[in-house]
C-alpha positions in Angstrom: -193.0 -106.4 144.7 -190.2 -104.0 143.6 -187.0 -105.0 141.7 -184.9 -105.2 144.8 -187.3 -107.6 146.5 -187.5 -109.7 143.3 -183.7 -110.1 143.3 -183.6 -110.9 147.0 -186.3 -113.6 146.6 -184.5 -115.0 143.5 -181.1 -115.2 145.3 -182.8 -116.9 148.3 -184.4 -119.5 146.0 -181.1 -120.2 144.2 -179.2 -120.6 147.5 -181.9 -122.9 148.9 -181.1 -125.4 146.2 -177.4 -124.6 145.7 -176.3 -128.0 144.3 -179.1 -128.1 141.8 -178.5 -124.5 140.9 -174.8 -125.2 140.3 -175.6 -128.3 138.1 -178.1 -126.1 136.2 -175.4 -123.5 135.6 -172.8 -126.1 134.5 -174.1 -126.2 130.9 -173.6 -122.4 130.7 -170.2 -122.6 132.4 -169.0 -125.2 130.0 -170.4 -123.4 127.0 -169.0 -120.0 127.8 -165.5 -121.4 128.8 -165.5 -123.5 125.6 -166.3 -120.5 123.4 -163.5 -118.4 125.0 -161.0 -121.2 124.9 -161.6 -122.4 121.4 -161.8 -118.9 119.9 -158.5 -118.0 121.7 -156.9 -121.1 120.2 -158.2 -120.2 116.8 -157.0 -116.6 117.1 -153.7 -117.7 118.5 -153.2 -120.1 115.5 -154.1 -117.3 113.1 -151.7 -114.9 114.8 -148.9 -117.5 114.7 -149.4 -118.2 111.0 -149.5 -114.5 110.2 -146.2 -114.0 112.1 -144.6 -116.9 110.3 -145.7 -115.6 106.8 -144.5 -112.1 107.6 -141.2 -113.6 108.8 -140.6 -115.2 105.4 -139.4 -111.8 104.3 -140.6 -108.3 103.4 -142.2 -107.6 100.0 -141.7 -111.3 99.1 -142.9 -113.0 96.0 -142.5 -116.7 95.2 -142.3 -118.4 91.8 -143.2 -122.1 91.8 -143.4 -124.5 88.8 -147.1 -124.7 87.8 -147.7 -126.6 84.6 -150.3 -129.2 85.3 -150.8 -132.2 82.9 -153.9 -134.4 83.2 -153.4 -137.9 81.8 -155.8 -140.8 81.4 -154.0 -142.9 84.0 -151.3 -140.7 85.4 -153.5 -138.3 87.3 -152.2 -134.8 87.9 -148.5 -134.2 87.2 -146.6 -131.0 88.0 -143.7 -130.3 85.7 -140.7 -128.3 87.0 -140.0 -125.6 84.4 -137.9 -123.2 86.5 -134.2 -122.6 85.8 -131.3 -120.4 86.8 -131.9 -118.4 83.6 -135.4 -117.5 84.9 -133.9 -116.1 88.1 -131.5 -114.0 86.0 -134.4 -112.7 83.9 -136.3 -111.6 87.0 -133.2 -110.0 88.5 -132.9 -107.7 85.5 -136.3 -106.0 86.3 -136.2 -102.5 87.8 -139.0 -103.2 90.2 -137.2 -106.2 91.7 -134.6 -105.7 94.5 -133.2 -109.2 95.3 -133.6 -112.6 93.7 -132.8 -116.0 95.2 -133.2 -119.2 93.2 -133.8 -122.1 95.5 -133.1 -125.9 95.4 -133.9 -128.3 98.2 -132.8 -131.9 98.6 -132.3 -134.4 101.4 -128.7 -135.3 102.1 -126.3 -136.7 104.7 -123.6 -134.7 106.4 -120.6 -136.2 108.1 -118.1 -135.0 110.7 -115.4 -137.3 111.8 -117.2 -140.6 112.5 -120.7 -139.2 112.9 -123.3 -139.0 110.2 -126.5 -137.0 110.2 -129.4 -136.8 107.7 -130.7 -133.3 107.1 -132.2 -131.0 104.4 -129.8 -129.3 101.9 -130.7 -126.0 100.5 -128.9 -124.4 97.5 -129.4 -120.8 96.9 -127.7 -117.5 96.1 -126.1 -114.8 98.2 -129.3 -112.7 98.1 -131.3 -115.4 99.9 -130.4 -113.8 103.3 -132.0 -110.5 102.2 -135.0 -112.0 100.5 -136.0 -114.3 103.3 -134.8 -112.0 106.2 -132.4 -114.7 107.4 -130.3 -113.7 110.4 -127.0 -115.1 111.5 -126.2 -116.1 115.0 -122.5 -116.5 114.3 -120.3 -116.1 111.3 -121.6 -114.9 107.9 -123.6 -115.9 104.9 -121.7 -116.7 101.7 -121.0 -114.0 99.2 -121.7 -113.4 95.5 -118.1 -114.3 94.6 -118.4 -117.6 96.5 -121.5 -118.4 94.5 -119.9 -117.5 91.2 -116.8 -119.5 92.2 -118.8 -122.6 93.2 -117.1 -122.5 96.6 -117.2 -125.3 99.1 -118.7 -123.2 101.9 -121.7 -124.1 104.1 -124.1 -122.3 106.6 -125.6 -124.6 109.2 -128.8 -124.5 111.1 -128.7 -124.8 114.9 -130.3 -128.3 114.9 -127.5 -129.6 112.6 -124.9 -128.2 114.9 -126.5 -129.8 117.9 -126.9 -133.2 116.4 -123.5 -133.3 114.5 -121.3 -131.7 117.2 -123.3 -132.5 120.3 -123.6 -128.9 121.4 -125.7 -126.1 119.7 -123.2 -123.5 121.0 -120.1 -125.4 119.9 -117.4 -123.3 118.2 -117.6 -124.9 114.7 -116.7 -121.9 112.5 -113.8 -122.9 110.2 -114.3 -126.6 110.8 -114.8 -128.9 107.8 -117.7 -131.3 107.3 -118.4 -133.7 104.4 -121.5 -133.5 102.2 -122.0 -135.9 99.4 -118.3 -137.0 100.0 -117.1 -133.4 99.4 -115.4 -131.2 102.1 -117.2 -128.0 103.0 -116.0 -125.2 105.4 -118.5 -123.9 107.9 -118.7 -120.1 107.6 -121.9 -119.3 109.5 -124.6 -120.5 111.9 -128.2 -119.5 111.4 -130.2 -117.9 114.2 -132.8 -120.2 115.5 -136.1 -119.9 113.6 -138.2 -122.8 114.7 -140.7 -124.7 112.6 -143.0 -123.5 109.8 -145.7 -126.1 109.4 -144.0 -129.5 108.8 -140.6 -127.9 108.0 -137.9 -127.4 110.6 -135.9 -124.3 109.5 -133.1 -125.1 112.0 -132.5 -128.6 110.5 -130.8 -127.4 107.3 -127.5 -126.8 105.6 -127.3 -124.0 103.0 -124.8 -124.1 100.2 -124.2 -121.9 97.1 -126.7 -123.1 94.5 -123.9 -123.3 91.8 -122.0 -125.7 93.9 -125.0 -127.9 94.4 -126.0 -127.9 90.8 -122.6 -128.1 89.1 -120.5 -130.1 91.5 -122.9 -132.3 93.5 -126.2 -133.3 92.0 -126.3 -131.9 88.4 -129.4 -130.8 86.6 -130.5 -127.3 85.6 -133.9 -126.9 87.3 -134.6 -125.1 90.6 -137.4 -125.9 93.0 -138.6 -122.3 93.2 -137.5 -118.7 92.9 -137.8 -116.1 95.8 -137.6 -112.4 94.9 -138.5 -109.2 96.6 -139.9 -106.0 95.2 -138.2 -102.6 95.7 -141.1 -101.6 97.9 -144.5 -102.7 99.1 -146.1 -100.3 96.6 -144.2 -102.0 93.7 -145.2 -105.6 94.5 -148.0 -105.7 92.0 -145.8 -104.2 89.3 -143.0 -106.6 90.1 -145.4 -109.6 89.9 -146.7 -108.5 86.5 -143.2 -107.7 85.1 -141.9 -111.1 86.4 -144.8 -112.9 84.8 -144.1 -111.2 81.4 -140.4 -111.9 81.7 -141.0 -115.6 82.5 -143.5 -116.0 79.6 -140.9 -114.7 77.3 -138.2 -116.8 78.8 -140.4 -119.9 78.4 -141.4 -119.0 74.8 -145.1 -119.1 75.7 -147.6 -118.1 73.1 -150.3 -115.5 74.0 -153.0 -118.3 74.2 -150.9 -120.6 76.3 -151.3 -120.8 80.0 -148.4 -120.0 82.4 -146.3 -123.0 83.3 -145.4 -121.3 86.6 -147.2 -119.6 89.4 -146.3 -116.3 91.1 -147.6 -115.8 94.6 -147.1 -112.7 96.7 -146.9 -112.5 100.4 -150.3 -110.7 100.7 -152.0 -113.5 98.8 -150.5 -116.1 101.1 -151.5 -114.1 104.1 -155.1 -113.5 103.0 -155.5 -117.2 102.2 -154.2 -118.2 105.6 -156.3 -115.7 107.4 -159.4 -116.9 105.5 -158.8 -120.5 106.5 -158.1 -119.8 110.1 -161.1 -117.4 110.3 -163.4 -120.2 109.1 -161.9 -122.7 111.5 -162.2 -120.2 114.4 -165.9 -119.6 113.5 -166.5 -123.3 113.3 -164.9 -123.9 116.7 -167.0 -121.1 118.2 -170.1 -122.5 116.6 -169.5 -125.9 118.1 -168.9 -124.4 121.5 -172.0 -122.3 121.1 -174.1 -125.5 120.8 -173.2 -126.3 124.4 -174.5 -122.9 125.5 -177.9 -123.8 123.9 -177.8 -127.2 125.6 -177.1 -125.3 128.9 -180.2 -123.1 128.2 -182.4 -126.2 127.8 -181.1 -127.4 131.2 -182.1 -124.1 132.7 -185.6 -124.3 131.3 -185.9 -127.9 132.5 -184.9 -127.1 136.1 -187.1 -124.0 136.1 -190.1 -126.1 135.1 -189.3 -128.5 137.9 -189.1 -125.4 140.3 -192.5 -124.2 139.1 -194.0 -127.6 139.9 -192.3 -127.8 143.3 -193.4 -124.2 144.3 -197.0 -124.4 143.1 -198.4 -123.9 146.5 -196.0 -121.0 147.1 -197.2 -119.4 143.9 -200.9 -119.9 145.0 -200.2 -118.2 148.4 -198.4 -115.3 146.7 -201.3 -114.8 144.3 -203.9 -115.1 147.2 -202.2 -112.3 149.1 -202.1 -110.0 146.1 -199.2 -110.8 143.9 -200.3 -110.5 140.2 -199.1 -112.5 137.2 -196.5 -109.9 136.2 -194.8 -110.2 139.7 -194.7 -114.0 139.4 -193.4 -113.8 135.8 -190.7 -111.4 136.8 -189.6 -113.5 139.8 -189.1 -116.7 137.8 -187.6 -115.0 134.8 -185.1 -113.2 137.1 -184.1 -116.5 138.6 -183.4 -118.0 135.2 -181.4 -114.9 134.1 -179.4 -114.9 137.3 -178.5 -118.6 136.9 -177.4 -117.9 133.4 -175.4 -114.8 134.3 -173.6 -116.5 137.2 -172.8 -119.4 134.9 -171.5 -117.0 132.3 -169.2 -115.2 134.9 -167.8 -118.5 136.1 -167.4 -119.6 132.5 -165.4 -116.5 131.7 -163.0 -117.0 134.5 -162.5 -120.7 133.7 -162.2 -120.1 129.9 -159.6 -117.2 130.3 -157.7 -119.2 132.9 -157.6 -122.3 130.7 -156.4 -120.3 127.7 -153.6 -118.7 129.7 -152.5 -122.0 131.1 -152.5 -123.7 127.7 -150.6 -120.8 126.2 -147.9 -121.0 128.9 -147.7 -124.8 129.4 -148.1 -126.1 125.9 -146.8 -125.3 122.4 -150.3 -124.3 121.3 -150.6 -120.5 120.8 -153.5 -118.7 122.3 -154.7 -115.1 121.9 -157.3 -113.8 124.3 -159.3 -110.8 123.1 -162.3 -108.9 124.6 -164.8 -109.7 121.8 -165.4 -113.4 122.5 -165.6 -112.7 126.3 -168.2 -110.1 125.8 -170.2 -112.0 123.1 -170.3 -115.2 125.2 -171.4 -113.3 128.3 -174.2 -111.5 126.4 -175.2 -114.7 124.7 -175.5 -116.5 128.1 -177.8 -113.7 129.3 -179.9 -114.1 126.2 -180.1 -117.8 126.8 -181.4 -117.1 130.3 -184.1 -114.9 129.0 -185.1 -117.2 126.1 -185.2 -120.4 128.1 -186.6 -118.7 131.2 -189.7 -117.2 129.6 -191.7 -120.4 129.2 -191.3 -121.6 132.8 -192.0 -118.1 134.1 -195.1 -117.7 132.0 -196.3 -121.1 133.2 -195.8 -120.1 136.8 -197.6 -116.7 136.2 -200.6 -118.4 134.5 -201.4 -120.8 137.4 -204.8 -120.4 138.9 -204.4 -119.4 142.6 -207.2 -121.7 143.8 -205.8 -124.7 141.9 -202.3 -123.8 143.2 -203.4 -123.7 146.8 -205.1 -127.2 146.4 -201.9 -128.6 144.9 -200.1 -131.2 147.1 
């Protein structure tokens, strides 16, 4: 029997038991579609996180307080050691372009008889450049407004919507109250969306000098953002900033830093590492269903061998050798697996496209998982089809003809 005849007989056998064949393929269909869908979700999440990190700003470095104290009963305590003087020390470095000290608190803003709770951010005029902040309307506050502790404020679109009832309301020049002080609205931020748990549109931004000296007091800042002059100078800027802060904090050579400097590349690498592990884990879980589908194929093929024992005996009696019988049953197993793989690809890609369009979950469909899952489904057909095929090929023709 030639290859063409082997395929013809295999197709006829599959069509003769179409419902059973479909149920046999179902495990492969679910496995392949699950691999494609879960990998696309993982890659979509990774791409979204990468975009968000890159959107923080270009050549960005972040200083956070990092002194950790371990007590007997107090656990781990982080002490805030960053001040405005630290930001000034970093700004004097030649490798640094912009510096923005940053302070965040929760507050209540009021307009006429309406109150709204939001996040208050105090920073400098260079924050817009460091964090690549764009304005939808109006402007960001200036260096002179920071030095003069001016009562000016920039609003996020969510605040405008909830306080004035319309995100497109003409509010420039209006006054709102924050901590019982009047502030003039000078700008509206362009919509940025969420970054993790933080809503970047639900915020009011004020000059940090106004926040520290006229509202809440204190001398410490939450963190310091700064950008290097170029991507090539990021490592140099990080090293110089570390040296400057150690001098600023009077740390001895043997003492550990009481701060942490993280650059954008480190954040990106860490995020990509985590999402890569999660994507591989999801693909592995989905791959298990492919293996289960292969077991289903082997089970059904063994049943098929039992049902077709007399057919096998007749074929051998009229001249078919063991290799022909082996090829026929192995071909059937591979075809079931491949058909399941093809259907799984269409379902997986379709589901990923629908989820990406109809839900907030990001998806990213690439060729690699489609090809890998299809090849793996073919391998499953070969691996789990060999044993039933060999069993069929090894049947004694006389015993097969006597089988009822």
